[in-house]
VOPAGU-2260 file (C-alpha; in pm, 1 decimal, decimal comma):
REM VOPAGU-2260
SITE   aa  ch    i         X         Y         Z
SITE  MET   A    0    3883,1    9778,7    8199,6
SITE  GLU   A    1    3643,3    9842,6    8467,3
SITE  ASN   A    2    3612,7    9472,2    8549,0
SITE  ILE   A    3    3987,4    9441,3    8578,9
SITE  GLU   A    4    4002,7    9742,9    8819,6
SITE  SER   A    5    3717,8    9607,8    9028,5
SITE  MET   A    6    3885,9    9267,0    9051,3
SITE  SER   A    7    4219,4    9407,3    9161,7
SITE  GLU   A    8    4026,3    9603,0    9443,5
SITE  ASN   A    9    3861,6    9286,0    9547,7
SITE  ASN   A   10    4197,3    9103,9    9564,4
SITE  GLU   A   11    4343,5    9384,3    9779,8
SITE  GLU   A   12    4061,7    9343,3   10023,6
SITE  VAL   A   13    4101,9    8963,0   10037,3
SITE  ASN   A   14    4471,0    9009,2   10105,4
SITE  GLU   A   15    4407,6    9245,7   10397,8
SITE  VAL   A   16    4154,0    8992,0   10547,3
SITE  THR   A   17    4402,2    8708,7   10523,7
SITE  ASN   A   18    4677,5    8919,1   10675,3
SITE  THR   A   19    4466,8    9007,9   10968,7
SITE  ASN   A   20    4370,2    8633,8   11014,6
SITE  ILE   A   21    4739,8    8536,1   11009,8
SITE  ASN   A   22    4814,2    8804,6   11277,0
SITE  ILE   A   23    4527,7    8680,8   11495,1
SITE  ASN   A   24    4644,1    8327,7   11457,1
SITE  ILE   A   25    5004,1    8420,1   11562,6
SITE  GLY   A   26    4847,7    8610,4   11860,2
SITE  ASN   A   27    4659,7    8310,1   11979,2
SITE  ALA   A   28    4929,8    8052,9   11904,5
SITE  LYS   A   29    5006,0    7793,5   12162,7
SITE  TYR   A   30    5382,3    7858,2   12137,5
SITE  LYS   A   31    5354,1    8240,5   12159,7
SITE  PRO   A   32    5616,5    8260,4   12441,8
SITE  ILE   A   33    5875,7    8103,2   12220,7
SITE  ILE   A   34    5805,1    8349,6   11936,8
SITE  SER   A   35    5787,9    8658,4   12149,0
SITE  ASN   A   36    6069,5    8564,8   12394,0
SITE  ASN   A   37    5856,4    8702,3   12682,6
SITE  ASN   A   38    5837,8    8372,9   12867,3
SITE  LEU   A   39    6076,5    8070,6   12828,5
SITE  MET   A   40    5843,6    7812,3   13001,1
SITE  TYR   A   41    5785,6    7614,0   12674,7
SITE  GLU   A   42    6158,7    7597,6   12592,7
SITE  GLN   A   43    6223,0    7447,1   12939,2
SITE  LYS   A   44    5967,9    7176,1   12868,0
SITE  THR   A   45    6147,5    7090,8   12554,8
SITE  GLU   A   46    6470,4    7060,0   12739,8
SITE  ASN   A   47    6302,4    6834,7   12993,3
SITE  ASN   A   48    6162,2    6624,4   12700,7
SITE  LEU   A   49    6518,1    6598,8   12557,0
SITE  LEU   A   50    6641,7    6481,2   12888,9
SITE  ASN   A   51    6362,6    6235,4   12920,6
SITE  LEU   A   52    6438,5    6115,0   12560,5
SITE  GLU   A   53    6794,1    6069,1   12644,1
SITE  LYS   A   54    6714,4    5866,0   12953,8
SITE  PHE   A   55    6468,1    5660,4   12754,8
SITE  LEU   A   56    6724,8    5577,1   12481,0
SITE  GLU   A   57    6991,2    5498,5   12736,7
SITE  ASN   A   58    6741,6    5250,4   12919,4
SITE  GLU   A   59    6662,4    5086,3   12581,9
SITE  LYS   A   60    7028,1    5045,9   12498,0
SITE  ASN   A   61    7085,5    4873,7   12844,9
SITE  ASN   A   62    6781,1    4655,3   12789,5
SITE  ASN   A   63    6886,8    4545,6   12448,6
SITE  GLN   A   64    7217,6    4434,0   12584,3
SITE  ASN   A   65    7030,6    4202,9   12832,9
SITE  GLU   A   66    6815,4    4027,8   12576,0
SITE  ALA   A   67    6828,4    3655,5   12506,5
SITE  TRP   A   68    7017,5    3528,2   12207,9
SITE  CYS   A   69    6704,1    3460,4   11993,7
SITE  LYS   A   70    6592,3    3821,0   12060,2
SITE  LEU   A   71    6904,8    3989,2   11932,2
SITE  ASN   A   72    6904,3    4130,4   11589,2
SITE  LYS   A   73    7142,5    4008,5   11314,9
SITE  THR   A   74    7400,5    4284,6   11358,2
SITE  ASN   A   75    7433,7    4230,7   11732,8
SITE  LYS   A   76    7464,7    3859,5   11679,0
SITE  THR   A   77    7745,7    3912,7   11431,7
SITE  LYS   A   78    7929,8    4143,1   11678,1
SITE  LYS   A   79    7897,8    3886,3   11953,5
SITE  LEU   A   80    8022,7    3607,8   11719,9
SITE  LEU   A   81    8310,3    3818,1   11613,2
SITE  GLU   A   82    8416,3    3854,8   11983,0
SITE  TYR   A   83    8368,8    3472,3   12020,5
SITE  ALA   A   84    8588,4    3418,2   11722,9
SITE  GLU   A   85    8869,2    3592,6   11890,5
SITE  ILE   A   86    8824,2    3386,0   12210,9
SITE  TYR   A   87    8809,0    3066,5   12000,3
SITE  LYS   A   88    9126,2    3152,3   11823,4
SITE  THR   A   89    9313,4    3195,7   12156,0
SITE  GLU   A   90    9167,6    2875,1   12316,8
SITE  ASN   A   91    9245,9    2650,4   12005,3
SITE  SER   A   92    9555,1    2826,9   11888,3
SITE  LEU   A   93    9428,6    2905,8   11539,5
SITE  SER   A   94    9609,6    3119,6   11286,0
SITE  ASP   A   95    9477,5    3446,1   11150,8
SITE  GLU   A   96    9368,8    3281,4   10830,2
SITE  GLU   A   97    9164,2    3022,5   11014,6
SITE  LYS   A   98    9009,1    3299,6   11228,0
SITE  GLU   A   99    8895,0    3470,3   10908,9
SITE  GLU   A  100    8759,6    3143,6   10786,1
SITE  LEU   A  101    8567,5    3107,1   11110,8
SITE  ILE   A  102    8429,3    3461,4   11076,0
SITE  LEU   A  103    8307,9    3388,5   10729,5
SITE  PHE   A  104    8166,8    3053,7   10851,2
SITE  PHE   A  105    7965,8    3244,0   11128,9
SITE  LYS   A  106    7827,3    3491,6   10881,3
SITE  ASP   A  107    7721,7    3216,0   10646,3
SITE  CYS   A  108    7563,0    3025,6   10942,0
SITE  LEU   A  109    7358,2    3338,8   11039,2
SITE  GLU   A  110    7240,8    3389,1   10683,3
SITE  ARG   A  111    7129,6    3025,8   10676,9
SITE  ASN   A  112    6965,2    3049,9   11026,1
SITE  LYS   A  113    7190,6    2781,5   11171,1
SITE  LEU   A  114    7270,3    2982,0   11487,7
SITE  LYS   A  115    6923,9    3109,2   11539,2
SITE  ARG   A  116    6804,2    2909,1   11838,0
SITE  VAL   A  117    6900,0    2938,7   12202,4
SITE  LYS   A  118    7014,7    2572,0   12194,2
SITE  ASP   A  119    7266,8    2649,8   11919,5
SITE  VAL   A  120    7456,6    2905,5   12112,9
SITE  LEU   A  121    7541,1    2924,0   12491,7
SITE  TYR   A  122    7497,4    3294,5   12548,0
SITE  ASP   A  123    7523,3    3478,9   12884,4
SITE  ASN   A  124    7250,0    3750,6   12884,4
SITE  THR   A  125    7395,7    3950,4   13177,6
SITE  SER   A  126    7747,5    3991,2   13035,3
SITE  GLY   A  127    7637,0    3979,9   12667,7
SITE  VAL   A  128    7918,0    3729,4   12579,8
SITE  VAL   A  129    7891,7    3408,9   12375,9
SITE  LYS   A  130    8034,7    3137,9   12607,1
SITE  GLU   A  131    8031,8    2835,0   12364,9
SITE  ILE   A  132    7880,1    2701,7   12048,0
SITE  PRO   A  133    7838,3    2335,5   12131,2
SITE  GLY   A  134    7811,9    2200,8   11773,0
SITE  LEU   A  135    8115,1    2386,9   11633,9
SITE  PHE   A  136    8400,8    2155,1   11520,2
SITE  PHE   A  137    8717,7    2239,3   11328,7
SITE  ILE   A  138    8865,7    1970,5   11096,0
SITE  LYS   A  139    9240,1    2043,8   11076,8
SITE  GLU   A  140    9303,9    1834,9   10778,0
SITE  LYS   A  141    9064,1    2010,8   10562,1
SITE  LYS   A  142    9090,8    2342,4   10762,2
SITE  HIS   A  143    8715,3    2353,0   10756,0
SITE  PHE   A  144    8458,0    2440,4   11030,5
SITE  THR   A  145    8131,2    2241,3   11073,9
SITE  LEU   A  146    7821,1    2255,9   11296,2
SITE  LYS   A  147    7715,3    1913,2   11400,5
SITE  ASN   A  148    7360,9    1853,4   11507,5
SITE  ILE   A  149    7384,0    1747,7   11875,0
SITE  GLU   A  150    7018,8    1700,3   11922,2
SITE  LYS   A  151    6904,0    1344,1   11918,8
SITE  ARG   A  152    6567,2    1329,1   11769,1
SITE  VAL   A  153    6313,8    1065,6   11859,4
SITE  SER   A  154    6178,2     874,1   11579,4
SITE  THR   A  155    5811,0     957,5   11499,8
SITE  LEU   A  156    5735,1     595,6   11451,5
SITE  LYS   A  157    5801,8     531,7   11824,0
SITE  SER   A  158    5546,4     782,6   11922,3
SITE  LEU   A  159    5265,7     639,4   11698,4
SITE  ALA   A  160    5011,3     401,1   11832,0
SITE  VAL   A  161    5044,7      36,0   11777,3
SITE  LYS   A  162    4868,4     -81,1   11466,0
SITE  LYS   A  163    4564,9    -295,0   11533,3
SITE  THR   A  164    4533,6    -609,1   11337,7
SITE  ASN   A  165    4202,7    -714,6   11201,4
SITE  ASN   A  166    4079,7   -1026,2   11374,2
SITE  ASN   A  167    3887,9   -1152,9   11068,0
SITE  ASN   A  168    4207,2   -1172,0   10868,6
SITE  THR   A  169    4386,0   -1366,7   11139,4
SITE  ILE   A  170    4104,3   -1611,0   11182,8
SITE  LYS   A  171    4099,4   -1686,3   10806,3
SITE  HIS   A  172    4480,4   -1735,5   10800,2
SITE  THR   A  173    4466,7   -1964,0   11098,2
SITE  ILE   A  174    4195,2   -2179,7   10941,0
SITE  LYS   A  175    4387,0   -2197,2   10610,3
SITE  ASN   A  176    4704,7   -2301,1   10801,4
SITE  LYS   A  177    4521,1   -2576,8   10995,7
SITE  ILE   A  178    4364,4   -2704,5   10673,6
SITE  SER   A  179    4701,8   -2703,9   10499,9
SITE  LEU   A  180    4866,2   -2887,3   10807,2
SITE  ASN   A  181    4593,0   -3146,7   10799,7
SITE  GLU   A  182    4636,5   -3219,3   10427,5
SITE  ASP   A  183    5013,0   -3249,4   10475,5
SITE  ASN   A  184    4973,6   -3493,1   10756,3
SITE  ALA   A  185    4727,3   -3711,0   10562,6
């Protein structure tokens, strides 16, 4: 029994010590003015930080709009292509069904990385509008959209060095040819 009573007295002493430590820590806290409402200096700094954060986010939003086509993320590309689908519909007098087919075609092309490079899409960075997709063709008979590869690739064989012939082989062949010609003439 005596052990239990002595332990409870020790626990009360420990609790008093920790309570005084907590009070001291609150007294020395960096954000004491916010807690005690004596001084609102730190609250003003947080308001300034929020204003700076809002300005930063607004600048990031504007910068993201002025990025090149290859730097845009997939969602921004789909938005731009949806806007272009509307323009393409009016220019080529497509029906609503054909426009929906075009939208599905654009989404499929983005998934397959067909419209990934800058050469694939003529995109105006300043206005953020897709001007043209050079390889896009519509086959009216099949009601089907295709992307044709406009790039003309140079054959790799043309860029390789000329193959050198072995002179020993050519000398042997010429000697054999001369011998066979002499035999034929005789």
